[in-house]
N, C-alpha and C positions, 0 to 999 in steps of 0.2 A: 461506167464504161462509156456511155454516150457523151457525158460531160467531157471526158478526156479526149474523145475523138473530135468533139466540137472545138475544144480548146486548141487541139493541134491544127485543125483546119484554119482557125482564126489567126493564131500566132505563128504557125509554121514550125513549132517546136513540140517535142514530146517530153513528157515529164520523165524524170529519172526513175521513178517507181515503175512506170509503165515499161520503160526501156529495159530495165533490169529483169522484168517479168518475162519478156520475150525470149530471153536466153534459156536454153535447155540446161539442165543440171549437168555439170561436167567441168573438168579442170580447164580445158581450153576456153569454153564459153565464159567461165568465171574470170579467167585472166583477161580476156578481151573486154568484158564489162568493167572490170576494175581499172584497166588502162584508160578507157574512155572517160570514166568518172574522174580519174586523176588528171587527165588533160583538161577537162572542164574546170576543175578546181584550180589548177595552175593558171589557166587563162583568167579566171575571176580574180585570183590574187594579184596577177600581173597588172590587170586593168585597174584594180583598186589602188595598187601602189602608184601607178602612173597618174591616176586621177587625183590622188591626194597631193601630188606635187603641184607646184604653181605652174603657170603657163611656160613650158619649156620646150616647145616645138617650133621648128622653123616653118617656112612656107611649104616645104615639101612634106611636112608631117613627121619628120624625124625628131627624136628626143634630143634636147640640148641639156646634157647633164653638166650642171655647173659646179657641183660639189662631188667630193669623193664618196660621201655617204649615199648619194643618189645611185652612183654606179655600184656601190657595195650591195645595196638593197636588191637591185636588178639581178646581180650575179648570184646572190643567195637564193632568190626565187628559182632561178634556172637550175641551180645545184640541187635544190630540193626536188624539183621535177625529175631530174635525171636519176636521183636516188630512188624515187618511187617507181620509176620505170625499169630500173636495173633488176634483173632476175636474181633471186636469192638461191644460191647453191648450198645445199646442205651437205656437209662432209659425212661421208660414210664411215661409220665406226668400224675399226678393224675387227674381223671375226676372231674370237678367242682361239688360240692355237691348241690343237689337241695334244695331250700329253700321253705318251705311251705308257702302258702298264709296267713295263720293265725297261729301265734305263741302264744300259751297260756302260763300261768305261769309254768305249769308242764314241758312243752317242753323247755321253757326258762331256767329253773333251771338245767335240764339235759344237755342242750347245754353249760351252764356255766361250769359245772363239766367236760364235755368232750372237752372243749376248741373249740367249734364250733362257731367261732366268727361271721360268716355271719348270723347265726340264732340269736345270741345275739343282733347284730346290728339291725336286722329286728324288733325284739321285742321292742327295745328302740326307734327306729325310728317311730314306730307306737304309741308311747306315753306310753309304758309300764313302770311300776314302777321298778326302779333299786333296790329298797329295798324289792322286793317281797320275801315272805317266804313260805316254804312248810307248809302244814296243815295236817300232818299225825296224826290221832286220836289215843288216848291211849285206848286200849281194854283190860281190865283185867277181869279175870275170876277165881272164887274161887271154889275149889272142895275139898271134904273130902275123905281122904284115907280110904279104907274099913277096913284095918287091924290095922293101928295105930291110926285111928280116928283123924288124924291131918289135918289141913286145908292147902292146897297149893294154892298159888296165881300164876297164869300164866299170863304173860304180852305178848300179841300178838304183839304189836308194840308201839312205843313211839312217842309222839307228840314233835318233835324237834323244830319246828318253826324256822328252820335255814334259814337265808336270803341268797340271791344270793352270797354275799361276803363270807359267810361261805362255800357255795358249791364250789366256786372258789378255796378257800384255801384247801378244802378237796381233790379236784382234782389236786392241785398243778399247776394250770394254771395261770401263771403270766400275760400273755396278756389279758385274760378275767378279771382278778382282776384289772388291770390298766384301762381297758375300763369302768368297773363298777364305779370305784372311780372317773374317769373323768366325768361320767354322774351324779355324785351326790350321789352315794351310800355311806352309813355310815359304817365306819370301827369300830365304837364303839357299833354296834348292838349286842344284846345278844340273844341266843337261849333258849330253855326251861331249859337247864342245867345251864343257866346263863354264858355260855362260850362265849368269844369274838372270832372273827375270828383269832386272834393271838393264842388263845388256840388251835384252830382247826389246824392251820398251824404247830404248835409245835408238836401236837400229831401225825400228819400224816407225819412229817419229811420233810416238804417242806421249806427249808431254804430261798429260793429266795422270796417266798411269805411272810414269816415272816419278813425278813429284809425290804421288801418294806413297809409293814404295819408299822413297827417301824419308818421308815423314814417319813411316813405320819403322825406320831404322836400317834400311838397306845401305850397304857399303858403297859409297860413290867411287871408291878406288879399287873395287874388286877386279881381279885379273882372270881372264879366261885362259884357255889352253895355249894360246899364242902370246900370253902376257899382256894382252890389250885390256885397258880399262874402258869403262863407258865413254870417257873423254876421247880415247883413241878412236872409238867407233864413231862418235859424233863428228870428230874432225875429218875422218876419212870419208864419211858420207856427206859432209858439208851441211850438217843440220844446225843452222845458226841458233834457233830457239833452244835447242837441246844443249848446245855449248854454253849459252848464257845461263840456263837453268843449273847446269852442273857447276859452273863457276860460282854461282850465287850460294850454293851449298858446300863450297869448299873443296871441290874436286882438284886433285893435284895436276899440275902442268909439267911436272918434272919426272914423273914415273916413267920408266923405260920398259918397253915390251921385249919379247924374245929376240927381236932384231936389234935391240939396243937403242931404239928411237923413242923419244918423248912425243907427246901429241903434237907439239910444235914442229919437231923434225919430221914427223909423219906428214904434216901439212906441206912443208917445203918439198919433201920428196914427191908427193902427189902432184904438186904444182909444176915441178921441173919435169916430171914424166909427161904430164899433159902438154906442157910447152914444147917438149922435144917431139912428141907425136904430131902436134899441129905444124911445127916447122918442117918436119920430114914430109908431111902430106903436101904442104905448100910448095916445097922444092920439086917433088915428083909431078905436081900439077903444072908447074912452070916449064918443066922439061918436055912435056907432051905437046 
């Protein structure tokens, strides 16, 4: 200990061993100690790299880097120094989700849409029906307007009768969709609107689910209650990627819906309607 103190008095420096011993045990002290030692190591590396170069300093003491390699070496040393000083953030692992003891159909359908596979697997392992459907009732109510004496019908909710496969496509959850089909769920099922799961995948824009259904044999020209095919829906909502996907798998462009319109005619009708709306808005704006 006396030798160390004498050495420090003569040289004005303290040894790294002594300096490290002065820190108390703790995360902060250890981090500070490590940072100081990294700084000293970086300075030594930088000094050694500069001293190994030939005389490349001007009168002001600045380095004259004559080659690209000299500059590259300096940049690499500085990069290593920054990397050592950068804090390391450990990613927290997600906590395992608790699985309820009893999974009913409503919880199962919600889990399918939210891609909670353990809950889905629990329901199926307990003998649940992979073709389970929601049963939301239609409540309509008619009232008469007091001034115009006209009857208005208000629909509170619609009975979709969508199956789990419909819900998986609505949520865009391919793993849940694959699990359901592996367990015998039908991709040809229809909801109250007579829509297939492929219709739902196209409307919600989930290309992976749509392509998987097509690979499993889904009809790309299936028609819903209004006679619309998935191509009609893709054109109406202007989903370019879905249009290209359906065309690649041979979807018809000539099939007419209940209004007697093909997908192309639906597009023209939508464009003319949008154009008329914008023109009328512009004229009203100019009159003001």
